[in-house]
N, C-alpha and C positions, 0 to 999 in steps of 0.2 A: 418218731419221726424216724423216716427211711435211712436217714443220715444223721446221726445225732452231733456228727463232728464237724457237721456244716451247719451256717444258720440256716434259719427259715428267713423271710422277708420280715416278719414279726419278731426274729431275735436278732436282725440283721444291726450291729454298728448302736450302739449305745447312743444314745441322746446326751448328748453333754453340754457343756454351758457354751455360748456363743458368742462371746466377746472376743471380737477380731484380735488379735497380738500377736505378733512374731514367732513362731515355732521353731524349737529347736527339733528334730528327729532323731540328732545323734549322731558321734563323728564317723564321718567316712559314707553320708547315706544322702547327702547334698552335694550339689555341684553349683556353680557360680553362674547366675540367670545371664541369660544371653542376651543381648542387645534385641534382638528379634524375636520374641518364643514362640515356638512351634505349635501348631493345631494339636491339641491333644496332650500337651505338657501341663506338668502340676507345680503347683509352685508354693510356698511357704506366702504369707504377705499379712498386709494390714490395711486396715478401713482408714483413709484419708478424706478430708471434707470437700476439697475442688479439685478439679483436675488440672495437671501439671506436667512437669516433666517426669516420664516412667510412670505415670499414671493412669491407670485403665479404666474404662466403664465397668461397672458389673452388670451384665446380664442379666434381665427379670427381677431380680431384690431392687434394682436402682443403686446410685451410688458411685464410688471411687475406691480402687485398691493400688496400693503401689506392692508390687511383687518381691519377693526376697532371693532365696533361693530355690533351685529344680528341687526335686524330689524324684530320686530315682523309682519306678512304679514298679511293682511286680506284676502280677496278672490283672487284665484290665478285661472287661466285658462289658456290651450295649444291649440291652433287653427291656420289651416295652413292660408299662406297668399298668396298662389302661386296656379295655376292650377296644376302643378305636385307634389303638396303637396311633394315637399321638401325644401322648407322653412314655419318655422311655428314663431308665435308669443308667447313667454312666458312672461303672464302677473299677474301683483301681486300689488294688492292693497295694499295700506300702510294707517296708522292711521296718518299720518301728509305728508304736501306737500314738496316734496325733492327741495332741491336747488341744488342739485349735483350731480350727477352719481353715480346708485348705481352697486354692483356688487353680480352678482349669479353665485353659486356656480354648477359646474358640475364633470364631471369625469375627474380628475386630472387638472383642469385647474378653472379659474373663466371668466366670458363674463361679459362685460360694459354693462351698459345700453344703449338702443339705444334714448330714449327719455322718458320722466317724467316731472309731474306735476299734474292738479288735476284729481282728481277720479271720481266716478258714486255716481249720486245723491241717497242717502239713502244705500249706502252699505259701501263707502269708503270717507276717507278726500282727500289721494293722492292715485297715483298711477305710476307705473313705468314698462315699457317693455324691451324684450330682445329679438333678430334675434335667432334662432336656425335653426341645420339641424335634419332631422327626426329623427336620430338616437336621438339625444340630446331631442327632443320632448318627445320620449317615455322615455327616464330615468327620466323628470321632471314628467311624467301622474304618472308613478310610485309613486316618491316619494311623490306627492302631492295627491294621489289617487284621479285623474282626470281624464277623458276620452279625449284621446286624439282628436280633431274634423278634421275631412278632408274637403275639398272642395270635390262637385259631380257638376257634368255638368248640364248646364241649358241654355235652348234657343236651342234645336237640331231644331227646324221647323223656326228658324229666320235667313232671307235672306236680301240681298244688292241687288239693282239693283240703276246701275248706270248711269249719261249722262248728257250730258252739259246741261244747262241752258237754251241755245241762243247759236246758231250756225249762220255765224262765229264768233268767238272772234276776238275782235279788239284790235290791239297793243296800249295799253296805259288804255285802259278800263276794267274793273271787268272781270275776267274768271273764271264764276262760273260754280260749277260743283255740280250738286244733287245727294242724294242718297235717294232713297226710301227704307225704312226697313219695312219688312211685315213678322207677324207671322204666319207660314204655320203649326205649329204645333198645338197639341191638348191642349194644358195650357198655361194658363195665363205665362208672363215674365215679369219682371221690368226691366227699365234701365236706369241707372243713364242721366239725363239730366241738360247739366251745369256742374259748376265747373271746369272745365280745360280752361276758358280764357286767353291768354296772351297776346293779342292783335289780336289775332287768335283762333280759335277752336280747340284744340289740340286732340280732340276725332277723328278728321280728322289726315291723311298721305298724301302726295302728291309728286310724282316722276315722271318727264316730259325726255321723250325722243323724240327724231328727227333722224331717219336714223338708228335708232339703238345705235347711242351715248347719253349719259346722259347730260343733262343741270346741271349744278352747282346748289345746294342746296343754298339759302337763310342763311347764318351764322348769329344764333341769339345770341349764349351765354348762360348762365344763366339768363333765365328770369322767375320771380316769375309771379306767378298770383294766379288764382282759381276760385273765386267768389260762390255763389250761388248755390245750385243744387236741384234738387228734384228727385225722382223716379216714372216715368211715367211707368203703367202698358199698355202690349198689348194682348189683348183677342186674341183669336184663329180668324183669319183674319183681323185684325187689322192691317193700315198702318201708316205709319208716314213720313214724309219728311223733311230735312233737305239740306240747301244750302250752300258751302261754296267758296271761292276766292283761287285760286291755286296758284296767285300773292303772298299769304302770306307764302309759300315753297319754288317758283320759282319762277324766271323773265323770261318771255317769250316775248323777244324784236324785234323781227322779224316774216314777215311773212313766212306759210308754214304750214306742217301737221303735227302733233304732238299725240306721245300716251301718255296718263293720268297715271300712273298707281294709284291707291287710293285706302286706307284704312281709316275703322272707328273703333275706339276703343269702343266695345260695353261692358260697365261694366255693368252685368244682377243681379239679386237678385232674388228672390221668391216674387209675386206678386207685391206688393207697401213695402214691408219690406226693412226697412233700415236695414244694418249689423251693429247695434250698437254692440261696444264691452261693455261685454267680451263675453255674450251669443251668441251673432249672428255672430261674426266677420270673420265664415269660408262661412257664406253661403253668397256668392259672386261667379261669374265666369266670367273670362273675353274672350271674343267671339272678333274676328277681322273678319270685314267682308270688302272683297275686290273685287275689280275689275278693268277693264282697259276699259280708252275711247279714242275712235281717234276724235281729234278736228284740225279744221282747222283755221287759224289764218289770217289776213289781216289788 
């Protein structure tokens, strides 16, 4: 990574047990909760069953929470995590590593933390983050006096060309599809290589039809994975190829002619920059390269 001391959005804030309990961040790090918490304030808290005195509605997740002590924040940032700039991360650095979820005050409600854990080298010991919509992102940016950071398009000249690695395919043998990715644009672009391995490369997606009728996809359920990754740079004119077996998505068990609809989810960054939080979390663009390949199976 460009900055190993910072967390990328994949290393960010290790997920921890979500049981809502009152949390102590350490002596001297919390203040008594005011009667009217201000927008952008972060609190310890606990889930409660019903509305009552001192109880707040929990936005998005539903339910209710009673706030405890206010936590003194460190760094704060608001940045987009979607191409449409309709979902944002509200990130808060903390003086200690949280052991349970915290609550963020917004207009008329609170939001429960999405994840929490260690912070950013040289800046904070702990950190937590909240997912918010654009309107709430604007509220927080004003309250925290920070800039709301939006995503901007990358990889305008990135194209994918699809073909069968060999023809014909043979029932019971690998059925591999190749995508050649080329940067036909005028500026360099980086993209994530690796990081989505779950027994197959989940940057890819395949759907297969025969005579207009779709073949059933392989049901996999919830499968963890990931693995290491790097950001590779494609200069203008550069090409790179990837090969993947359709059999990880669909079983083709009979001879015939099939149409394979292909996709490759390219996570793009400027050059080789890693989208490290908090400063560069918005510098990502998700571009899906698609195509259709006709294959013959014997």
